C-alpha positions as CSV (number, residue, x, y, z in Angstrom):
1,M,0.0,0.0,0.0
2,R,1.5,3.3,-1.0
3,S,0.1,4.5,1.9
4,T,-2.6,6.9,1.7
5,S,-3.7,10.0,0.1
6,S,-5.4,13.3,-0.1
7,T,-7.3,16.3,-1.1
8,T,-7.3,19.5,0.8
9,I,-10.7,18.8,2.5
10,R,-9.2,17.4,5.6
11,T,-6.9,20.3,6.0
12,R,-9.8,22.7,5.9
13,R,-10.9,21.2,9.2
14,A,-9.3,23.0,12.3
15,V,-9.3,19.8,14.2
16,R,-7.0,19.2,17.2
17,I,-4.4,16.5,17.1
18,R,-3.6,16.3,20.8
19,A,-6.6,14.2,21.8
20,A,-6.0,11.8,18.9
21,A,-2.4,11.4,19.8
22,T,-3.1,10.7,23.4
23,V,-5.8,8.1,22.5
24,A,-3.8,6.4,19.8
25,A,-0.6,6.3,21.9
26,G,-2.4,5.0,24.9
27,A,-4.2,2.3,23.0
28,L,-1.2,1.2,21.0
29,A,0.9,1.1,24.2
30,L,-1.5,-1.5,25.5
31,S,-1.0,-3.6,22.3
32,L,2.8,-3.9,22.5
33,T,2.9,-7.0,24.6
34,A,-0.3,-8.5,23.2
35,C,0.0,-11.9,21.6
36,G,-0.7,-12.2,18.0
37,G,-2.8,-15.4,17.9
38,D,-5.5,-15.5,15.2
39,D,-9.1,-15.6,16.1
40,D,-10.9,-18.2,13.9
41,K,-14.2,-16.4,13.6
42,D,-15.6,-15.8,10.1
43,A,-16.4,-12.4,8.6
44,N,-19.9,-11.1,7.9
45,G,-21.3,-13.1,5.1
46,G,-18.9,-16.0,5.6
47,S,-16.7,-15.4,2.6
48,G,-13.5,-15.9,4.6
49,S,-12.7,-19.1,6.3
50,G,-16.1,-20.8,5.8
51,D,-17.4,-20.7,9.3
52,K,-20.8,-19.6,10.5
53,E,-22.4,-16.8,8.5
54,T,-23.8,-13.7,10.1
55,A,-26.7,-11.6,8.9
56,A,-26.0,-9.0,6.2
57,S,-26.4,-5.4,7.4
58,V,-26.9,-4.0,3.9
59,T,-29.3,-4.9,1.2
60,L,-27.8,-5.3,-2.3
61,P,-29.6,-5.7,-5.6
62,K,-29.6,-8.9,-7.7
63,L,-27.1,-8.3,-10.5
64,D,-27.0,-11.7,-12.3
65,G,-25.3,-11.3,-15.7
66,E,-23.8,-8.0,-14.8
67,S,-20.0,-7.5,-14.8
68,L,-17.7,-4.8,-13.5
69,S,-14.0,-4.1,-13.0
70,V,-12.1,-2.6,-10.1
71,A,-8.7,-1.1,-10.4
72,A,-6.2,-0.7,-7.5
73,V,-2.4,-0.6,-7.1
74,W,-2.6,-3.4,-4.5
75,T,-0.3,-6.4,-5.0
76,G,0.5,-9.6,-3.1
77,A,-1.5,-10.4,0.0
78,E,-3.2,-7.0,-0.1
79,Q,-4.7,-7.8,-3.5
80,K,-5.5,-11.4,-2.5
81,N,-7.4,-10.3,0.6
82,F,-9.4,-7.7,-1.3
83,K,-10.4,-10.2,-3.9
84,Q,-12.1,-12.2,-1.1
85,V,-14.2,-9.1,-0.4
86,L,-15.1,-8.9,-4.1
87,A,-15.9,-12.6,-4.0
88,E,-18.4,-11.9,-1.2
89,F,-20.0,-9.2,-3.3
90,E,-20.3,-11.6,-6.2
91,K,-21.9,-14.2,-4.0
92,R,-24.5,-11.8,-2.7
93,T,-25.4,-10.1,-6.0
94,G,-24.6,-12.6,-8.8
95,A,-22.3,-10.0,-10.5
96,K,-18.9,-10.9,-11.9
97,V,-16.1,-8.6,-10.7
98,T,-12.6,-8.4,-12.3
99,F,-9.7,-7.0,-10.4
100,V,-7.5,-4.8,-12.6
101,P,-3.9,-4.3,-11.3
102,A,-2.9,-0.7,-11.6
103,Q,0.4,1.1,-11.3
104,D,1.5,4.3,-9.5
105,P,0.6,7.0,-10.2
106,I,-2.9,5.6,-10.6
107,I,-4.2,8.8,-12.2
108,N,-1.9,8.3,-15.1
109,F,-2.8,4.7,-15.3
110,L,-6.5,5.6,-15.3
111,G,-5.9,8.3,-17.9
112,S,-4.4,5.8,-20.3
113,K,-7.4,3.4,-19.7
114,I,-9.9,6.2,-20.3
115,A,-8.1,7.4,-23.4
116,G,-8.3,3.8,-24.7
117,G,-12.0,3.6,-24.1
118,Q,-11.6,1.0,-21.3
119,P,-11.9,2.6,-17.9
120,P,-12.5,0.4,-14.9
121,D,-16.0,0.8,-13.4
122,V,-14.5,1.5,-9.9
123,A,-11.0,2.6,-8.9
124,M,-9.5,2.5,-5.4
125,L,-7.7,5.8,-5.2
126,P,-4.9,6.1,-2.6
127,Q,-4.9,9.9,-2.5
128,P,-7.7,12.4,-1.8
129,G,-5.7,14.6,-4.2
130,A,-6.3,11.9,-6.8
131,I,-10.1,12.0,-6.1
132,K,-10.1,15.7,-6.8
133,Q,-8.1,15.2,-10.0
134,A,-10.6,12.5,-11.1
135,V,-13.5,14.9,-10.4
136,D,-11.8,17.9,-12.1
137,K,-11.1,15.7,-15.2
138,G,-14.8,14.7,-15.3
139,W,-13.9,11.0,-14.7
140,A,-15.5,10.5,-11.2
141,K,-19.2,10.0,-10.7
142,P,-21.0,11.1,-7.6
143,L,-22.1,8.4,-5.1
144,G,-25.8,7.5,-5.2
145,A,-28.3,7.7,-2.3
146,E,-27.7,4.1,-1.1
147,A,-23.9,4.6,-0.8
148,Q,-24.3,8.0,0.8
149,A,-26.7,6.5,3.4
150,E,-24.1,3.8,4.3
151,L,-21.5,6.6,4.7
152,S,-23.7,8.6,6.9
153,E,-24.5,5.6,9.1
154,N,-21.0,4.1,9.3
155,Y,-18.4,6.9,9.1
156,S,-17.4,9.9,11.2
157,R,-17.8,13.3,9.6
158,G,-14.1,13.6,9.0
159,W,-13.9,10.4,6.9
160,Q,-17.0,11.4,5.0
161,D,-15.6,14.9,4.2
162,I,-12.3,13.8,2.8
163,G,-14.3,11.8,0.1
164,K,-16.1,14.9,-1.0
165,V,-15.2,17.4,-3.7
166,G,-17.3,20.6,-4.0
167,G,-19.7,19.4,-1.4
168,K,-20.5,16.1,-3.3
169,S,-19.6,12.6,-2.1
170,Y,-17.3,10.8,-4.6
171,G,-15.2,8.5,-2.4
172,V,-15.9,5.7,0.0
173,Y,-12.9,5.4,2.3
174,Y,-12.8,1.7,2.5
175,K,-9.3,1.2,3.9
176,A,-7.5,3.3,6.5
177,A,-4.0,3.3,7.8
178,N,-2.3,4.3,11.0
179,K,1.0,5.6,9.7
180,S,2.6,6.5,13.0
181,L,4.1,3.2,14.1
182,I,7.6,1.7,14.4
183,W,7.8,-2.1,14.4
184,Y,10.7,-3.9,16.0
185,N,12.3,-7.3,16.3
186,A,11.6,-8.4,19.8
187,Q,14.5,-10.7,20.0
188,V,16.9,-8.0,18.9
189,F,15.6,-5.6,21.5
190,E,15.8,-8.3,24.2
191,N,19.4,-9.2,23.3
192,A,20.4,-5.6,23.2
193,G,18.6,-4.6,26.4
194,A,16.8,-1.9,24.3
195,T,13.5,-0.3,25.5
196,E,10.6,1.2,23.7
197,P,11.1,4.9,23.3
198,K,8.6,7.6,24.1
199,T,10.4,10.6,22.6
200,W,12.7,11.2,19.6
201,D,15.7,11.5,21.9
202,D,14.7,8.1,23.4
203,L,14.5,6.7,19.9
204,L,18.1,7.8,19.2
205,T,19.2,6.2,22.4
206,T,17.4,3.0,21.6
207,A,18.9,3.0,18.1
208,Q,22.4,3.3,19.5
209,T,21.7,0.5,22.0
210,V,20.7,-1.8,19.1
211,Y,23.7,-0.7,17.0
212,D,26.0,-1.4,19.9
213,S,24.6,-4.9,20.1
214,G,25.8,-5.6,16.5
215,V,22.5,-5.0,14.6
216,T,21.8,-2.1,12.3
217,P,19.0,-0.1,13.9
218,F,16.7,0.8,10.9
219,S,15.4,-0.7,7.8
220,V,14.2,1.8,5.2
221,G,12.3,1.0,2.0
222,G,13.8,3.9,0.1
223,A,13.0,2.5,-3.3
224,D,9.4,3.5,-2.6
225,G,9.4,7.3,-2.1
226,W,6.2,7.3,-0.1
227,T,7.9,5.6,2.9
228,L,10.2,8.6,3.0
229,T,7.4,11.1,3.0
230,D,5.9,9.3,5.9
231,W,9.1,9.7,7.9
232,F,9.1,13.4,7.2
233,E,5.4,13.9,7.9
234,N,5.5,12.3,11.4
235,I,8.4,14.4,12.4
236,Y,7.0,17.5,11.0
237,L,3.5,17.1,12.5
238,S,5.0,16.4,16.0
239,Q,7.7,19.1,15.8
240,A,5.9,21.9,13.9
241,G,2.4,21.2,15.1
242,P,-0.9,20.6,13.3
243,E,-1.6,24.2,12.2
244,K,1.8,24.4,10.4
245,Y,1.1,20.9,9.0
246,D,-2.2,22.0,7.5
247,Q,-0.5,25.1,6.0
248,L,2.3,23.1,4.4
249,A,-0.2,20.5,3.1
250,K,-2.1,23.3,1.3
251,H,1.2,25.0,0.2
252,E,0.1,28.1,2.2
253,I,3.7,28.2,3.5
254,K,6.7,27.4,1.4
255,W,8.9,24.3,1.7
256,T,11.8,26.8,2.4
257,D,10.1,27.7,5.7
258,P,12.3,27.2,8.8
259,S,9.9,24.6,10.1
260,V,10.8,22.4,7.2
261,K,14.5,22.9,7.8
262,D,14.0,21.9,11.5
263,A,12.2,18.7,10.4
264,L,14.8,17.7,7.8
265,T,17.6,18.4,10.4
266,T,15.8,16.0,12.8
267,L,15.3,13.4,10.1
268,A,19.0,13.6,9.3
269,E,19.8,12.4,12.8
270,V,18.7,9.0,11.6
271,W,19.3,9.0,7.9
272,G,22.7,10.8,8.2
273,K,24.0,8.6,11.0
274,K,26.7,6.2,9.7
275,D,25.5,2.6,9.7
276,Y,22.1,3.4,11.2
277,V,20.3,2.4,8.0
278,A,20.5,-1.2,6.6
279,G,22.6,-1.2,3.5
280,G,23.4,2.5,3.9
281,A,21.7,5.0,1.7
282,K,22.6,3.1,-1.5
283,G,21.1,-0.1,-0.1
284,A,18.0,1.6,1.2
285,L,17.3,3.2,-2.1
286,Q,17.4,-0.3,-3.7
287,T,15.1,-1.7,-1.0
288,E,11.3,-1.8,-1.8
289,F,8.8,-1.5,1.0
290,P,8.0,-5.2,1.4
291,A,11.6,-6.2,1.7
292,S,12.2,-3.4,4.2
293,V,9.8,-5.2,6.5
294,T,10.7,-8.9,5.9
295,Q,14.4,-8.2,6.3
296,T,13.7,-6.9,9.8
297,F,12.0,-10.2,10.8
298,T,14.2,-12.8,9.1
299,G,17.8,-13.9,9.9
300,G,17.2,-15.1,13.4
301,D,18.8,-12.8,16.0
302,Q,20.9,-11.2,13.4
303,P,18.4,-9.6,11.0
304,K,19.5,-6.8,8.6
305,A,17.8,-4.3,10.9
306,G,16.1,-4.1,14.3
307,M,13.3,-1.7,13.5
308,V,11.2,-0.6,10.5
309,F,8.9,2.4,10.4
310,E,5.5,2.1,8.7
311,G,1.8,1.7,9.2
312,D,-0.4,-1.0,10.5
313,F,-0.5,-2.7,7.1
314,V,3.1,-3.9,7.8
315,Q,1.4,-7.0,9.4
316,V,0.7,-8.4,5.9
317,N,4.4,-8.4,5.2
318,I,5.3,-9.8,8.6
319,G,2.9,-12.6,7.8
320,E,5.2,-13.6,5.0
321,T,7.9,-14.4,7.6
322,K,7.9,-16.9,10.5
323,A,7.6,-14.0,13.0
324,K,4.4,-13.6,14.9
325,V,2.8,-10.2,15.4
326,G,2.7,-9.4,19.1
327,T,5.4,-11.9,20.1
328,D,8.3,-11.8,17.6
329,A,7.2,-8.5,16.0
330,K,6.1,-5.8,18.3
331,V,5.2,-2.1,17.7
332,F,5.3,1.2,19.4
333,P,3.9,4.6,18.4
334,F,6.1,7.0,16.5
335,P,7.9,8.9,19.3
336,A,7.1,12.5,20.1
337,V,9.5,14.9,18.5
338,G,7.7,18.0,19.9
339,D,5.1,18.1,22.7
340,T,2.8,15.5,21.2
341,A,3.3,12.2,19.4
342,P,2.0,12.4,15.8
343,V,-1.0,10.6,14.5
344,V,-0.9,10.5,10.7
345,S,-3.6,8.6,8.8
346,G,-4.0,7.4,5.2
347,G,-6.6,5.6,3.2
348,D,-7.9,4.2,0.0
349,A,-11.2,5.3,-1.4
350,A,-13.5,3.6,-3.9
351,V,-14.5,6.0,-6.7
352,I,-17.0,5.2,-9.4
353,L,-15.7,6.0,-13.0
354,K,-18.5,4.3,-14.9
355,D,-21.9,4.9,-13.4
356,S,-24.1,1.9,-13.3
357,K,-26.4,0.0,-10.9
358,A,-23.6,-2.6,-10.3
359,A,-20.9,0.1,-9.6
360,Q,-23.2,1.9,-7.2
361,A,-24.0,-1.4,-5.5
362,L,-20.3,-2.1,-5.0
363,A,-19.7,1.3,-3.6
364,T,-22.6,0.7,-1.2
365,F,-21.2,-2.6,-0.2
366,L,-17.7,-1.2,0.4
367,A,-19.3,1.5,2.6
368,S,-21.0,-1.1,4.8
369,P,-19.6,-3.0,7.8
370,D,-20.1,-6.3,5.9
371,A,-17.3,-5.7,3.4
372,A,-14.9,-4.4,6.0
373,T,-15.6,-7.3,8.3
374,V,-14.6,-9.8,5.6
375,H,-11.3,-7.9,5.1
376,A,-10.7,-7.3,8.8
377,K,-10.6,-11.0,9.6
378,L,-7.8,-11.5,7.0
379,G,-5.4,-9.1,8.8
380,G,-3.2,-6.3,7.6
381,Y,-6.2,-4.0,7.3
382,L,-7.9,-1.2,9.2
383,S,-11.4,0.2,8.5
384,P,-12.5,3.7,9.3
385,N,-16.0,2.2,9.4
386,K,-17.2,2.8,13.0
387,N,-19.7,0.0,12.9
388,V,-17.2,-2.8,12.3
389,D,-17.0,-4.9,15.4
390,T,-13.3,-4.8,16.4
391,S,-13.6,-8.5,17.4
392,A,-13.4,-9.2,13.7
393,Y,-9.7,-8.3,13.7
394,P,-7.4,-11.4,13.9
395,N,-5.2,-10.4,16.8
396,D,-5.0,-8.1,19.8
397,V,-2.4,-5.8,18.2
398,Q,-4.8,-5.2,15.2
399,R,-7.8,-4.7,17.5
400,K,-6.0,-2.0,19.6
401,M,-5.0,-0.1,16.5
402,A,-8.5,-0.3,15.1
403,E,-9.9,0.9,18.5
404,A,-7.4,3.8,18.5
405,L,-8.4,4.8,15.0
406,L,-12.1,4.9,15.8
407,A,-11.6,6.6,19.1
408,A,-9.7,9.4,17.3
409,G,-13.0,10.3,15.5
410,D,-12.3,13.4,13.4
411,D,-9.1,14.3,15.3
412,F,-6.5,13.0,12.8
413,R,-4.2,14.4,10.1
414,F,-4.3,12.8,6.8
415,D,-1.0,11.9,5.0
416,M,0.4,15.2,3.7
417,S,1.9,14.0,0.5
418,D,-1.4,12.4,-0.4
419,Q,-3.1,15.8,0.0
420,A,-0.8,17.3,-2.6
421,P,-1.3,17.2,-6.4
422,Q,-0.1,13.8,-7.5
423,A,2.7,15.3,-9.6
424,F,4.3,16.5,-6.3
425,G,3.2,14.0,-3.6
426,G,2.5,10.7,-5.4
427,T,4.7,10.1,-8.5
428,P,7.7,7.8,-8.5
429,G,10.9,9.6,-9.5
430,K,9.4,13.1,-9.2
431,G,8.4,15.8,-6.7
432,E,8.6,15.0,-3.0
433,W,9.3,11.3,-3.5
434,K,12.4,12.1,-5.5
435,A,13.6,15.0,-3.4
436,L,13.5,12.9,-0.2
437,Q,15.2,10.0,-2.0
438,D,18.0,12.4,-2.9
439,F,18.0,13.7,0.7
440,L,18.4,10.1,2.0
441,K,21.4,9.9,-0.3
442,N,22.8,13.2,1.0
443,P,21.2,14.3,4.3
444,E,23.7,17.1,4.7
445,D,22.0,19.1,1.8
446,I,19.1,20.5,3.8
447,A,18.9,23.8,2.0
448,G,19.2,22.2,-1.5
449,T,16.4,19.7,-0.5
450,Q,14.2,22.6,0.6
451,A,14.8,24.5,-2.6
452,K,14.0,21.5,-4.7
453,L,10.8,20.7,-2.7
454,E,9.6,24.2,-3.1
455,A,10.3,24.4,-6.8
456,D,8.4,21.2,-7.4
457,A,5.6,22.1,-5.1
458,A,5.1,25.6,-6.7
459,A,4.9,24.0,-10.1
460,A,2.4,21.3,-9.0
461,Y,0.2,23.7,-7.0
462,G,0.3,26.3,-9.7
463,G,2.5,28.7,-7.9
């Protein structure tokens, strides 16, 4: 998951981050020693492991003979699990659904499909900014009354609003992410005598303790630029505060602002520390996100790194190793750099590109607790749907993260790069992704990085 996305809607909201940070940090702290044993209950509708079915909460039309396609950038287990949700929709409606693998940036992928006369019926857009672009280009179709009713029933106002453009609902935020987590190899920490940090200074102390034990502290998936933007955003939100975060997200202040310099300087305390990043900068820039996770939890007590920063969805990748979440793989909230620990969220929204009874029915289903419950049981997934019973999640770690997300209500900040125009915040080899990859390579060049970020932002935001 490229992690999440954005328009400027969320930044219009003057919500407070402190309450969310306190709730999330507290709930996550409870999860750190939780065991990761799977619960074997089935999801609503019974499409998962074939156990007892539960009553459907949403009524769907009969769509025998209808077909539709859904495009998303999801791969691997993420794609496999979503296909089980689509299978449940097929089972309930009789429709045939085809999954279309997309590439980043998805707006460009969709543009080529539309130009060729073959747009998917529905696209899962990982940026609110991408939703706005799809609306501005005339591609996206408004959600119908049934889907809007499910949104009103099941989502907090904040999650409804970030799927709107010009006051109309276009996106169903089906999948959410808590992007303020650091996962660690429990055996490495035990061997080193390392402790879970609460502050940035504590994190640097923990990293040095891990390093002194003979293990590289951090694994960084630098080949995927979005992982680097997540590092920056968490530091910036905690250090500069939510008001500045909102201003920078809308480009109301420049990337040459002193607050950006401060955040990059802090980030360089990890990226610029010799031998703190697995493989060095060169190795990190050749490491894709999935490998950055798995290399932290393979290799016995001598993995390539002791910690990896990323969201709750890391559990999918940990599941590809022998490590067990909550036992071998533990997690702590991203430490406070300023007064408050950051809470950065992301998400993927279902957007209709070809309006039809079937497409509207799928959007309605994805806005219901039924679809989310199927997916929740499979792990590596969080739903912003407040009516999903958290008992559906497969382990205590996942349950605590879901509870924290829901408890935050509207008090969250959406991923900053995903709020930006995709040319700046969501395109491989360009904009913020490329500037931070270059910064990882040369973390001494703070001024040059700021200048490049500002030039690219100004072009993308139209000055």
